[in-house]
Each structure stands twice: as structure tokens, then as C-alpha cells.
N, C-alpha and C positions, 0 to 999 in steps of 0.2 A: 621664455617661449619663442621658437623660431618664427622671424618674419615671413609672412607669406603674401603674394601679390594680389589678394582678393580680400573682400569684405568678410569678416568674421560673422557679419549678421544676415548674408544674402540669403543663402540657402534657408537657414532657421526662419528669417522672416516669411518664406515662402510658405514652410511648415505652418507658421500662424496663419497666415491665408487659408490654407487647406482646413485648418481647425474650424477657423469661422464660417468657412462655407460648410463644414460638416453640421453647423448649427442652424446656418442661416443660408438657404439654396437659393435666394436671389441674388446676394452679394456677396464679393471676397473681396482682400485686399492683400496688397503685396506692399511689404517695406523695405525699403533699401536705403541705408544710413538714416538720416533723420527725414528723408521725405517718403510719402505714400502715393499711392495710385490707386484709386476704387474705380473697379470696372464692372459692368453687368457681367453676369456669367456668361459663358462662352466667347465673351469678347475677347480680342488680344490684350496681352499683357506686356507691357513694355517698360523697360529700365529708364528710372528718371534721375539715375546718378550719373552724369556724363563723365565724370573720371573714372568710372567703372567699367566704361564700355567693352573693354577687350576682357576684363575679368568675366562679364556676364554674358559674353557672347553665346556660350552653349545653352545658356538659360533662356536667352531670348529666342534661339532657335527652335526650343522645345516649346515654349509658352506663345509664341506670336501666332496668333490665328487658330489656337487649340484649346479646349476646355482644360481645366484642371484634372479631370477625370483621366487624361491621357498623359499626365507629366510624370516623367520617369528621372530621378534625380541621377546625375552623373559625378563623377569621382569629384570634381572640382567644387560641385555644390556641397557634397558630402563632406569634403575636408572644411568648407566654409562653417558648415554646421558644427562639426565636432570642435573646432577653434571657438565659435561662439560659446559653446558649454564650457570649454575651459576658462574661457574668461568670465562669464557671466552667471553660470551655475555651479560654482566652483565648490568641491569638497576637500580642495587641497590649497597650498599657499601658491601665489601666482609666479613664484622664483623659476620653476622649472616645468617641463612638459614630459616627465618620466612616465613609466608604464603603468603605475596604480592611476595617476591623474588622467592618462589617455585612455584608460579603459572606462572610466566613469564619464568621460565626456563622450566617448564613443556609444556606449549604451544609452545615454541620455538622447544622443542623436537618432539612434534607432527608435527608442521609444516616442520621440515625436512623431515618426510616421506611423507607428503604431496605434498612438492617439486618435488619428484621423480615421481609420477604419474601426477602431475601438468605439468611439463614439456613433459613428454611423451605424454599427451592427445594433448597438445599444438603442438608438432613436428607432430604428427601423422596427424591431422587436416589440418597443412601446406601441408604436403606431399601429402595427398591425395586430398586437394583441394575440400573438402565437403563442402556440401551447410550447412550454419549456419543461427541459428535464433539469433537475437539480440533484449533482451529485456530492453527497455527503462523505467526507471521509477524514480519518483522523491523520492520514499520512498523504502527501503530495511530493514524491522524491522526483523533482523536476531537473535536477543536474544544471549545468551552465545554459545559460539562455541566449547569449549573444551569437553565436554560430546558427544556432537552432532559428533564432529570429530571422537574421539577415537571409539565411538559406530559403525560409518560408516567402520571405518579399522579394526573392531573386535578386539580391543586392550584394551576393557576396562578392564577387569581382569588383564592383564599384568601392566597395569597403576597403577591400583590400588595395586598389590603387589610391585610394584617398590618403589612408594611413601611410602607405609609403612615401607619398609627398609630404606628410607631417613627420616622417623620420621614423617611422615604426613598421613592424611586421603585423599581419593579422593575427596570426598564430600566437605571437606572442603577447599581443594584446588579450586575447581570449582565455590564454591561462591565467591572467590576473584575476579573473572572476572566481569568486569561491562558490562552491556547490551550495544550494540553498538548503539549510539543514531541517527539511519539513517532512523528512520520512526514514524509512529503516532499510525496507527489503521490498519484497514484489509486490505486496500490497499498495504500497505508495508509488511505485514506478507504474504499475497497471493504472491507477488513477491517472498520471500524467500523460501516460500514452493515449488515454481515452480522451483526455482533452485536446490533445494535437488532432485526434482523429475526429473529434466532434466538428473542430474548427474547420478543418480541410473538408470536410464533407458536407458544411454549411448547416449542420443541426443547430437548432437553438437551446443552448444549454449552459450551465455555471457550474464551477465546483464551489466547495465551502470549505475551509479548513481552519485550522488554528495557526497564528503567525507565532511559532515557537521561536522564543530568542536564541536559545543555545542548542536548540533540536536534541539529538539522541546524544551523542558525545563525540568527540575527535578521539581516535585510537592511536596510541603509542605502542610500539614493541620494543620493550627492555629484556633484559637478562631475566626478569620475572616474569616475563609474558606479556598480558595485554594490561595496560594502564588506560585510565580514561580521563580525558580533562573536557572542560566545557568547551563547544564549538563556538567560534567566533564571526560566523558567516555575517552578523549583521553589525560588526565592529564599526566598519567603515560606511554603513547605510546599505541600502539596496535600491540601486538606481531604477528598477524595473515597478516598483510598486508606487501607488499613490494612496496615501491617506485620505480617507473619506470623512472627515470630522463631522459632517452632518448626516452620517449615517450612523447611528449607534443605539442600541438597544439595552434596557435594563436585564439583569439577569439575577434571581433570586436564589437564596439557599436558607436552609433551617427555617425558623418562624412556625406558624399554625394556621391550621385551615378553621376558618370561621363560616357559618351559614347565616343568611339574612332570614327573615321571617318567611322570605317567599322561597326559600331553599335555595337560594343563588349561593355559590361558594365562593369564598375570597381568600387567597393565601396572603397572610400579613407577617408582619415583624419578620425578624431575621436578619440575614446579612445580604446587602445589596452591592452589586456592581455593576459595571458598564461595560458592554462589548462594542468595542469601535473597528470599522470595515478598513481593510487594506486591501486595496485592488490591483491584480496583478495581469497584463494582458496577455493573451494566449493567440497566436496568430494562426490561421489556417495557411496550407501550402498553395501559393498560386490561387488565392482566393481574396476578397474583401474581406471575409468574415474574420473578426478578431474578439473572441469570446472573453468572459472574465472568470479569473479565479479569485473569489472573495475569502479573505483570512481575517479571522478575528482576534484582536488584542483587547487585554482586560484592563481596567484602571476603575478607580474610585473618583467622586467629585471632589473638589479640593476642599470644600468645607469637612469631609471626612479626615483631613490631616488635623491632629489635636495640637494646635499651637501653644495652648497654656500648657500641655503636659511638655513640649519639647523647651519652651522656655525654662521651665522647672528642671531641666535637664534629664528626664525622662523620655529619652529620644526613640527607644524600642516601641514605646506605648504610643509616641507621637504619629508615628508612621506606619504602626500595625495594620491598619485597614487597607493602606495603600499596597504593602508588600503581600496580604493575603490574597488581594485581586491580581496584583501582576504576578506572583509566582505560578499562577493558573497556566500561564502561557510560556513558563519558562522551558520547560524540557519535555520531549516527547517521552512518552511512558515512562514516568517516575517509578522509581521502585516501590513495590506495594506489598512488601513483607510487613511493614507496620502500618498501623490504623491511620497514621497520617498520610501515608502514600497512597492507601486505598481511597481516601478521601479526596485527596487531590486528584486522582484518576477520574473519580465518578464526577468531580467538579467540570474536568476539562471534556469530558464526554455530554455533560448537560450543557456547557456553555456553548459547544458547537450547535448541539441541538436548537437549544432555545433561541440563540440569535438568528442562526439560518430560518427557522420556522418562523420567526417575528418578521423577519425580511421577505420572505416569500409570500406571507400573507399581506405585508403593506404593499408589495408590488402587484399581488392580485387584485387588491381594492384599488390601488391607483389605476390600473389599466381597466378596470371594469366600470369606472365613473361613478356616477350616481346611482347606478343601480347593480349592487352587489348580490348577486345570486351564489350562494355557498353550495348549493348541491351540484354547480358547474365547476367546483374547483378541481376536481379530478379532470376534467376536460380541458383544463389549462395548465395543470400543475403536474409534474410526475417527480416525486421524490425516491432517488435511489439511495439504499444503506449500503455501503462499501464494508461488509462484515459486520458484528454486532457492536461495533465502538458507537455508531449513532442510533442505536435502538430506542433511545429515549425519545426520538422524534414523535414517536407512535403516541405514547402518553402526553407528550408537550403539544402535539398539534389537537388532541382532544380538549386539553386544558385551554387552550387558546379559542377553540370553537364554542365551548360551554360556557366558560367563565367569563371570557371577555368579550365573545362575539354573541352570546345568547341562544346558542342552538341547543337544541335537546341532546340526550344523551345518543338516542337513536340515530339522529341526524349525523352527528360526530362521530359516532363508529362507523356508519356507512362510508362517509366521505373519508376517512382515514384509511379503510382498508382499500378503496378503489385509488388512493393516492400513492401509497407507499409500498415499496418492493425491496426485496433484501437479497445481497447476494453472499453466499458462504464461502468462505476460503478455507475451511479446515474440516478434517475429522477427527482431529486430535481432542480428546476428553477434555484436556486443562485449558484449551483454547476455545473451547464453547463457553463463552462469559456467563459466569454467576455472580450476582452482588448480595451481599449480606442484607436481609431484609430490615434488621435493625438499623444499619448504617443508612440505607435509603429512607428508611421511615424517618430519622434524624434530619437527614439533608434535604429531602424532596417529599415531604409529608403529602402534598397534594397529589404528587404521582403514584405514590403509594396507593392511595383511594382510587385514583383511576385504572391502576394495575389489577387491583382485586375485582373491581367491575370486569374488566377484560377477562380475567379468569374464570369469573362467575359465567360468562357469555361461552367460554370457550368450554367450560363444565357442562352447560345446558347442551351445546352442540353435540359434545360427545354422548350425552346421554339419548339426545334424540335419535343419534345415529344408530346406537348399538343398544338402546333400550334399556329395560332393567330386569329381565328375565335371567340374564347369566350375570350375577351378580360378582362373580370371580372375574370374568372378562371385565366388566365396567370399571372393576377397581384396578385391573392392571393397567388398562387404558388410562384411567386419571393419573396413577402414579407415574406413567412414561410422559404424558402430554401436558400435565399442568404446568402454568408458569410459574407459580409458587409453588416450592418444593418443602415438604418436612411441614406443612402449616395444614392446619384444620379446615375440613370441608366447610362451606357455607351451612348453617342449620337445615335449611330445606332439603339439601342435598345428602348430608350426613344421616337423615333420617331413614334413606334408604338401604343403609348399611346395618340397621338396628335389627337384631335376630331377636324373635320372641323366644321366651322361656317359660316351662310350667313351673309354677311356684305360687303358694299362698302366701309366703314372705319372702321378700330378698334376704337372703342369708347374711349379705353384709350390713344390710340395715339392722338385721335381728342382732349379731354381734355388736354392733356399735350402741343398741340401745340397753343391751345386756351390759356392757362395759359401763354405760351410764348409771345402770341401776346397781350392779353389784361391785363395782370398781375391781373387776378382774383383772388380771395380768394381760400383756399383749398376746402370750404363747396360748393362755386360756381363751383368748378370743378367737384365734386362729383355729384353734383345735374344735370349739364350737361350731364356728362357720363350716369346718371341714365336716363335721358331723351331720350337720343340717343338709350341707350339698348331698351327701349319701341319701338322706332320709327322701330330699327332694327328687333324688333320680329313680328313687323306687314307688315314688307316689304317681299313680296312674291318672289320678283324677286332676283334670283341669280346671283350677279355681280362677286363675287370672293369667295375664301376660304381663311379665316385667320387664322393661328394655334391658338389655347389656350394653356396656360401651361400644361404640361404633368400630367396625372391623379396621378401618382407617384411621390410625392415629399418630399424631406427630411423635419422633422419637426424641425424648429429652435430651440423648446425647449427640444428637446430629444438628447443625446449625439450620437456620430457617433462611431460605434463599429465594432470590427472583431468579428466572432462568432466562437470559436474554434471547437466546436463540429461539426457544418456544414462543416468547412474545413477538418476535420477528415474523415468526411463520403464521402465528395466529392474526397479526395486526397488518399484514400485507396482503397483496394480491397476486404474488408472484416471488417464487423462491427460485435461484437458479445456482448449479454448480459451475466451476471455471474448467473443465476437461470432461470429456464424456465418460471415463473411468469414475472420476470424482463424483460426477451427477448421478450415475448408478448406485456409489456407495451411500449418498444423500438420500435416495429415495429407498434403498434397500437397508441400510442399517441406521444411518444418524437420525433420520426423520422417517422412519418406516411407518411409525404410526398415523403421522401427519399426511404420508403419501397415502395410505390407504383411506383416509378422510377425504383429502382434497387432492387427488391426483393431478386435476387441471392446474393446480397452482406452480406445479415442478418442471422446470426446465434446465436445458444445458446451454450455457453460453462459454464454449471455450475461448481461453484468454486469448489475446494477441499483442503484439508490438508495434509500433509507429515504424515503418520502413523509412520514414524523412530521418529521425534521428539514429537509428541502429543500422544503417547500412549507407544510405545516400549522404549524409554529412560526417559520419565517424569512419566511412571507408570510401573515401572518394576515387582511390586507384581502381577499386573492384567495381565500384558504380561505373566506371567510364567504360570498363569491358561490358559489363552488362547492358548498358545501353548500346553500345557497338553491336553485340550480338543479337540482341532481342530487336533493334531497327529504332528505337526509340526511347525516350526517357518516360514513356507514358506508364512503365513498371512502377515507378516511384508511388502513384496512387492506385494504378491496376495492378496489383501484385500478381494477378493470374497470368500476366506476361511472363513473369519469370520461368512459368514450366516450358516457355520457349526453348530454354538453355538445354532441355534432356535432349533435343536430337542433334546438339554439337558436342554431347559430354567426350565423345572419342576424339574429336578434332584435334589434331596436334598443335594447330596455331592458338586455338582458344586455350588448351592445356598450358601451353607454355606461357602465354600471356596471364594466365591464372596463378603459375607458380611464382611468376616475376611479382606480382602484386603482392601475394601472400608473404614474399621473403622481404619486400620493403617494409610492410607492415612488422614482421618479426624484427627488424632491425630498429624499429621504432620503439617497441617492446623493450628490446634487450638494453637500449640508452635509457629508457624510463626505469627499468630494473635497478640499473647501475646508479642513477640518480637517487632513486628513493631507498635503497637498501645497502648499495656499496657493493652487491654481488655482480659478477662479471660472467653472463652466459654466452654461449656461442648460439648465433641465429640459425645455424645449420641444423641444431638439434630439433628434435620434435619437441612442439611447446604443448605442454599436457596441463590443463586449466580447471580448476574449481574455485569459482568465486560466488559466494552466497553466503547469507546469515549463517553463523554456525548454530548448528543444533544437531543433538544425537541423532534426530530422526534423517537429517540430510547426510549424515554418515561421511562427515571429513575424517572420521576415526578409521573407516574402512580404507579410505584413500591413503592415508600416512602408513597405514599398517602394512598394506601392500607395498608402499615405498619402502619400507624398512625389509620387508622380505625380500624385495628386489636388491637393496643394497648388501644384505646379508649374503645372498647366493654369489654376488660380484666379488665379495671379499674371501669367498672360498675358491676363486678362481685365478688362473693366470691372466696376465695382461692380455694374451693372444684369445684366450677362450672367452674373455668377458667382451672384447671387442666382436666377437663371432656370434654370441649369444644375445647381446642386447643391443637395441638401438639408444643412440645418445637422447636423454630426454632432460628439459627442463620443466620441473613439477612446480606449478604456480599456484599458490592459495591466496584468498584474500575475503575478509567477512568479518562483521563484529560479533562478539558474543556478548549478550546482555550482561551489565554489569554485575547484576546478582546470581548470574547462571554460572555455578561454579565448575560443573561438569565441562559446560562449554569453554570455558576459561582454562581449565585443565588440557583441553584439545589443543588449543590456540599455544600453550606453552610447549605442548608436546611436539607440535609442527616445527617450531621455531628451534628447538634443542635437536631435532633430527636433521634440520637444514644446516645449523652450525656446525653439527659433527660430519655430514656428508661433503657440505661445501669446501672443507679444510681438508679433505683427504687428497692426499697426492697420488695414491693409488689408483683412485676413481676420476680424477680430473673432470673432465667435460662429459663424461659418460653418464653423469647424473648429478643435477643440482635441485635444490629444493629452496623455494623462496617464498617466504610469507609477505604479501603487498600490504603495509600498515593503511589504515583509515580508508578503506576499500569505498568507493561510492559511485556515483554515476559517471564521473568524468574519467575516474580509472577504467571503470568497464569500457568505456569508448575508446581506449586506447588499447586495452587487453583483448578484447574480444575480436577485431578485424584481424589479430596476429596468432589467434589460437589455432591450434590444428586438431586436438582432441580435447572434449569439453565433458566433464564428469557430473552426472545427473543419477546418483547412484543411491538415492533415499530408498528406505525400506517400502516395499510396494503396497500401495492403499494409504499411504501417510502423507504424500504430497499433494497438496489439491490439484495443481497445475503446473506450475512453475513457469518463468517467462524467460528466464535467461537461457534456457534450452532452445526458444525460438530464436533469440538473438544470434546464439552460437550459430544455429542452423543456417540462418539466413546469410551469414558472413563465410559460409563454405566450411565450417567446423564439423568435425564429425563426432558423433555422441557416443559414449560407453554409457549404458545405464539399465536400469531395470523396468519393468512395464508398470509405470507408475505415473501418474499426472498426465501431462500433455504428451510425454514422451511416447505414449501409445498412439496417438494420432500422428504425431512426427515420423515414428518408424513406419506407420501406413504409406506415408505421402512419399518419403525420401526412398523407400524400398528396404526392404528386410536385409540386403545385403549391404546396405550403406550405413547400418546402426550397429554396434557391438552391444550385443544382449547377454546380461546374465542374471541370476537370482530366482529367488521364490516370488510367485506371483500372489496378487491380492488375496485371492480366496484360499489360499494356502495359510497364511498368517497365522490366524486365531489357531489352527491344529498344530503349527509348528511351536506356538507359545504354550500349547497345553503338553503337548510331548517335553516340552522342556522342564515344565512344572513336576511332571511325572518323573523325573530323572531318566528319561530315555535318550536324550540328545547325547552322541558321540562325537565329540570336535574331531576335526580334520587334524593329523598330525602336525600340518604346516601351520595350522593356528596356534596349536600348544607351542610350537618351536619360536614363531614369532613374539609371543607374549614372553615367553622365557628370555629371550635376546634382549628385548626392552627393559625386563626386571635385572639384567645383568649390570646395567650401569653404564652401557656402551654411549649413551648420549646424554651422559652427564650425572650429576649427584642427586638431582631433582626424584622424590620417591614417586614412582607412578603405580604403587599399589592400589590406590582407590581407583585409578583410570581403568587398569587392567582388571582390577576386581570387579567393576561394572559389567565385565564380559563373562562372569563367573557364577555360579550358584543356579538355584532352581526356581526361585521364587523372588518376587518383588518387582514393582516398577523402577527403573534406574538400574537394576541388577538384573541377575539372570538374563543378560544379553536381550532386554526386552526388544531391541532395534535388530537382531538377528545378524549381527555383525559375523560372529563364529560361522552360523549356517552358511552365509552367502560368499564367504571368503576364499573357500577354494576355487569356485565358479569364477570368482572376480580376479584371482591372478592367472587362470587359465585364459580368459578372456584377454587378458592384457597380454598375454603371448601371442595371440590372434591379431591384435594391435601392432606389435611389433613386426609381425609378417607380412601384414598389409603394408606397413608405411615403407618397407625395403622396397617395394615396388611403387615407385613415385607416379608412374603412369596410372596405376590402378587406383592409387589414392587419390591422385587429382581428380580423377572422373568421379569418385565418391564424393569429393568436396563440391563439385558443380552440381551433381544431384542432389546434394544436400540443400544447396540454395534454390535450386530448380523447384524442391519439393516443400520450400517453406512458405510457398504462394498462399496457402491458407491461413497463415499466422499471422497476418496484419489485424492491428487493432480496427483498421477501417471495417472489415468484415465483421468483427465482434461487434463494433457499434452499429453498423447497420441492424444485425439482429436486436440488439437491445432495443433501438428505435422502433423497430416493426413489431416484436413481440410484447414486448413490456412496457414501453414508456408511451406509444402510439403519437409519434411526432413524426414531423416531415422536414426535409430540407427546407430551408429558406434562404434562396440567393439573393443578396442585395443588388440591387440595379445599378 
């Protein structure tokens, strides 16, 4: 390690003093070398190491006569802190100070400063017993934390200078950080944007999730397409987290429910594990508020290790309990094709809910002191379920309140409904979670009892609302709204649907008696029953009423299921969609029956993204221009100031600066693509990007078929014709296909095969390139988005709940091509119709178009047939694409018959792409469109979204630390 002319401990010791001060407001101390100076708060702090006078000159200037509240670390003290961590909290050998070691030392230095505000925030919330929101999510797609943390702390320049003194570049250090593998797509990234906004806006809130050891997977692209390997983000440890060994809770599976003589329920036996808390600080921007993301890891007690079995050589038996516990937090979304996979997913969801709810209850009790008033819990606690994955927190909260805390059912049910709220993220039927009742009964027997009681409460509410006069209507409402699907009605309710019949003798009973007496055959019994039935119909004299079986009966051929989305709606006080069009679909289609019953529950909360990460830090060149032309950096928090750019959109100076910034970002993208894929692209080409989870409804297939059509037309032209007719493009894809999603993996394979052919075609050259970026994640997005010029958001209308990447692209001056789906609708309204490339069927047309297809009335465009035939010709290699192309053909069947309407929208799509080429040729027009996209993105900050959640759902207020 290079020798430096200052102490490795001086700045770190100052941080220790800060930390002590946060815990004890009356005293603090500063340690320099082996000497200590204790001072009253607000008194001056002086160095006591005479041999460090010059080294600590800046520190003395800062601290003498000032409080620690005003302390701002400089580059020298930061470098000292980094060196301290390299020496005294090492994760690497002491021989060298290379990039990996430098990153960990730097991160630990930053964490020291975060801990000060982190502790202060925690203490302030505890002391003032503020109402707090708790955001439960199976995903938190955080991305790298270093640049975001020092940016929020306003220490980017100081850390860059400090690292330069240590022989390193800040950007090189930042690239050493692995992305936290805690999420997959928009759901998890939204959760992380929300945490950033909550901290920045000083809202008291925590996030709760799981600490996945391997996350989803690391994606490799080979000649066979996508391959998955375990993600290694924790291999070297996580410098941001702190394990809280004193914060752990028991979580139970299996077992049975027993009742005491007093009727108290107890869940006993089964499998017991322990959830342990790992905390990650989330700093706000230019504020002391630093909130917490608490992640749960799972383990068992040491005594569960079977030492005797191990010594006997049965090693698998010896640590089976340990492995069963640990594997809960191995993988995000384990494959659920098998019963084992389904069981593991359900265990994950319950672990998140149980550990988090136990922790929330414990914190409420601690804050309440000696007098715990449970009816006041909703006044101090708001629990938000991010989609249906945390649904089990509803029965879990009731279980804790009734079985553990001794409340009545009525009290617990009322408290739960006032505490919990639900965000819906999908209209896809397969994504509205259902769980097998049999599996849940085995794994969570007590919760099934509670869910049955909630189902009965819901049934009674429906009966109270609709009455019993129209039994057909009531039957339909129960069929659609019940939580328990294909499960018998409670006896008291089933009696409503019994129809009296006129008969002196039940013909079926008579037939059975006849069989017993005369031993006749089954055929004779059926005939006798039939004859008696005819006689019964002719008999006009009513002698008695004999009930027939209930109208609503479970089907023996269908599974018994628990509908988690219905449980969310029934068990919470608010339900929100995440874009205006999505929320309307939620009200009018997905949950229309519930909306008719409880219209006051339903809200819209259009998603948003944090402008700190998604423009201020990832696009510093453009950020400087925005600050210059809006007059201040206030837009980073108050994004409405971005609208100021509209009045300068035609200004030639702004346009020139704007284009220069965009080209610098494109050069970075080109360098990145060469490093990751080997492909060399021309930064003067249009950069056309689609980066998101690979799914049929997101229609990457439409995009690549459009590219294939473009390529085919190029091949049919002369060089001069190609140059005249087509704008040079680099078409960039990125995203992961779920490991068991065969069709999505075929799409990845197809994209890479097209790229391999096109990119090596000397006739085409730089006129067209197709690049699939492997292992897409937040850090990749932070590079690609600033350099993008056209972004594709082309999902089948009505199927994308919101989208957030569309907001990130617009915020960075990228123009969108898309359908009227999700947040595209609102983005187009804000940026202007002339600055958005629109095509495709609209949401209200989709059902009719599918019906038309089923009836065989769809006539495909000749260009669509042409492009499919071209793919099948083998031009892109020997892989057989019949299954992929076949999914676009036929008239019936989900996953076939072009369910996602690629063929329907294909003609409009390629014609819209012609409009894109025309607009791009006029760079003045294109630049103005780019500026207006950034100006119009002001509404899509997650700060705005969080204000709405806090006001309308959680009922919390900002709490600013003194």
C-alpha cells in the first residue's frame, strides 16, 4: 500500500466521534493516534497529535469553534478514512491496494458517514413515536450503491479527489461494485426508487425484503442462446449491510393447530427456522434522513445440526435442517414447475411476511411503552404490499393479534383492514397469484383457518350488499369474488342455494332402497329413478319439500385454490393501480366486482423513478446542461422545474449543447458494447434500445421481426438505395428470460442469431447492427439509457401495468415508440403527441381482435407473412424457428394464435419506424423532440408518487431531523 503523509485513523476517528455523538448528545470524542480528547458538545475540537499538525490543518479549520453538526469532510480526511479501512477492516490481504480492495475500503468509509445519520434517524423516529410506513416487497433492484450514496451526501468531488491521492479513479472504483441481486425487473426497481424518494422527502418508512444469496441468475449469451449461472454478488461480502444478530424471529412451517379449553388457538410442531435481520442504509438527497432496508436471511439453531449422524457418515441427514432453512433465501423466484419449487416459493413469501410483521409489532410495542393500545396500531403503522407476493401478511397479522396478543377476531380483522394496503402490478391472469389450498393447508395450517374466516366475512358482506332475492346474481358475485376458489360454501350460506322440489319420496333414496332390497343392477336403478322422476313431475299434490344439492358445487376436476389478489382486496383498505389506464382496467375488468362493492378503496398511483439515480448521477453531462438552463439544481428534487426547458426547446445554443452531451454518452455506450459483446458500432448511428424483462407481452419479438424486415429490404436494394432509404441504426436489446420460460428463451436465441448474421454482413456494414447485451441490470441501464435516442415500449395494449423504464428514457431525452399502454399514455400527454411515435391497437380493442382471430377472420398483412417466411428460410442459421413462428399462427389457444397480436400490429409498427427515420434525418427537429421529452418527464418522479402514497394511503407526514 502506498505510504501517505497523514494518519490512517484521523478521519475514521472523527466518524467514531460522530457516531458516539448520535447516541449521546452531551459528549463526543475525537481519537487521533493513541490519544483522545473529550469535549462538551459545541466546544472546539483540537488535534492532540503534535506530529500531525500539518496533516490535520484542514480538519482543525473545520472543527475549531464549530459543532460537529457543521462538519464536512474534505478529500484529505476521506483518504485517511479509506486508508484506515484498508488497514483495519480488510477483506483482502495487506500486500496491495488494488481496485477490489480499494472499492471495499471506500464503501466502508462511506458507510461510516451513513451510520451517523442512520442512527440519528432511527433514534428520532423512536423518540417521537411517529407513524411509519413499511414497504414489503419480494424484490429490491438497487443497483450499485457507491455513487448514489456519495452523490446524496454531496461528497462526489471529495471522494474523487481522495481516491486520486490514493492512486485510483472514482469511476474505476465504482465499477468494482457488483449489482445487488435482490430483484429482477420493474417491480424491484420501483421499490428501490421509492426508498430513495422516501428518504429524500423525509418520510418515516422502512423497506422489508429477503437477502437472496444468489438472486435471480447471471445471464450468459452463447451459441445456444441464454444460459443461467448463479449470481455471485455476495461472494466477496456486502460492505453496505450490517447484520443484526440481536434481531431475529422464529418462523414456522407445517405442524398442526390445537385449541385450548378456552378456545385459544396454538400452532405447534412442524419445522422451525429463524429469520435474521441484515440492514442496509438508504440515504436521502441533501438531507440527514437515512432510512432502512431490512433484509431477512434464514437459518436454524446449531442444535439442529445432527452431530451423531454426521459422525456416522450420514452427512446429508446431519445438515438437512440447515439446508432446508438456508435454501429459502438462495434464489429469487425459484422455478415452480415442481411441488418442491412451489413449496419453496410459498416458504419465501411467508418468511418475508412473518419476520417483517413480528418486527413491526415488536417495534410498535417498544414505542408504546407500558401501555399498548392495539386499536391504535393503524394510527402508527402502515403496511404496503408490493403486488401479491406479501399477501400472507394479512392472515399473519391476524394470527399474531389473536393467537399471540389475545385479541378477538373482530378486533384483529378491523385492525388488519385499517393497516394493510395493496398495489396491483398486473392484469395478466397468470400473474394474479393463486396457491393450492392443499399445499397451503400442509405448510400453513393456521393461516388456512384464518383465510377461511376472511372468506366467510367476505361472503357475508356480499350477501349483505346484494341480498338473496336474485340468487343467480349472488351466485355469480360469489364465484368471482370469493378468496377460496372451487371450494364448498360454508353450510350457513349453502342453504341459500337449496331449491325445494315437490316429491313424496326422494327418487334417488328410493332407488338406493330398492337396490338394497331387491339387489337390482345399476342400470335398473337408474331406470327406476328415471321413471319415478317422471311420475314426480306429473304429481301436482305437494306432500313435502326435499332439498336438492346446492347450485354452487366444487368441480372434482378442478383444483382448490386460494386467490391471493382477492385476499389483498378484501383484507386491505386501499387498492391502487400504477398508471391511469391500468387503474381503469383494474376497476373495470380485473376487480370490477370489488370496485362495485368498495369504490372508495380503489386509487391510481402512477409509478415514478428517482431523478437522482436516473439522470443526476447516471447522466452528469446532461444534468449540467439542465442546471444551466433552468437556473439551479433545484430540479433534482423539484422536477416540475424541468418544464422550464420547454421555452428553450428551439434555442440553437441549447440544442447544440444537448447534441454534444448525447454524443458523448453514445461514445460511452459504444465502448461498453465493444467490451461486453465484441461488436464495434458507430456512435453516429441512431441508438435504438429495448431493455426490459423478456416476455411475450412486451413484444421483443415484434421488434426483432421489424429489424428482420428492415434487413430483408436492405438486402434487396443497391448500396445507394440502402443509404438513401435507411437511417443507420444500432438496435440494442437487453433483458433476462425466466429460466423455465421456453418461449422467452427462444426469443433471446432469435435476437442473437439475427445479430450474428446482420453484424457480419459486409453489404450492410454500419447501416444496421443488432446487439444483445448480456446480464442486463441496473448498472447496464445506467450506461445505456443516457446514450439512447429511440426507446421501444411496444407491449400489447392493456397488458403493461405501467412501465418505469419508459420514464427513465424520457427523462434522459430519449424519444419513445410505443402503444397506448401503461404509463405511455400519460408520457405522451406530457411530452406532446408530436414527440412520441404511436402505433398499434388500443386496449379496448384487444378482446374483439382476439375474438376475431378465434373466428378465423384475421387476414395477415403480406409483409408479415413475408418476414415469417424469411425467418423460416434459414438465413439466420440452422436453428428451427417453427415453434416461435408457429406461436403467431392458428386461431385458438393461449401462446398460439398470436395471442399478443404481433401480426395485427406489425404493419403499423414498420410504418411508424419509417416515420422515425424521417424525423431522425432532421436533427434540429429530433433534438427539439428530445428536449421536450425531458421537459415533459417532470411528472414521472417517484417523489411525486411517494407524496401521493403518503397522503392518500399511508397517512404519514414528513419528519425532518433537527
